[in-house]
C-alpha positions, 0 to 999 in steps of 0.5 A: 312798414314801407320803404318810405318812412313818411308814407302811411301804411296801406290797407293790407299792411294795416290789416296785418298790423291789426292781426299781429297787435290782436294776437299779442294782447295776452302775452303783452298783457302778461309782460306788463302785469309782470312789471307793474304787479296789479291788474288795474295798472297793467290794463292801463299800461297795456291800453297806453302801449296799444295806443303807442303801437298804433301811433307808431305802426309805420315804424314797425318792420313787418319782416321782424317779430312783432312781439319783440317790438311790442315788448320793447314799447311796453317796457318804456310805457311801464317806465313812464307809468312808474314815473307817474306813480312814485308815491305808491307804497311798493315800487320795484327799483329799476334793477328789479324792473329790468330783471322782470323784463329780461325774464319776461322776454325769455318767457315771451320768446319761449311762448313765441317759439311754441306758438310757431311750432303749433304746440302753443295750445298745450301751454295754458295762458293761465299758467303764464299769469299764475307764474308772474303773480307767484313771482311778484308775490315772492318778490314782495315778501322778500321786499317786506322782509328787508323793510322789516329787518331794516326798521327793527 
């Protein structure tokens, strides 16, 4: 955020950081949800991600897109969450999480482009969440089918 990496951000930088963090909440929440698959866990990981972003705000370069940096931090927070919760019935393997992260990254970039062009209002947030949920449901069905076929 500043030329001296040890320096704390000033009020103007902090204000701009808060604006960017606030604006990123819905797309970042959708991104996290796409990888964890349920709202309670997504909310928990999103909160942990927000805390980490806040703690590391002096590392953020204000000249770069906030959403890309925030998604990178969220990705690692999801991995940490998965490591803590390995005993759950369904856990996506690392390849699935990486595929979801890649797809979400592409969608996030599309949303960022539309927002920058002023046409974001035409892209309903509900559709983002619906598409992620549908994708996760399809993947869960495929995983269940593989589990059933290998147990018979």
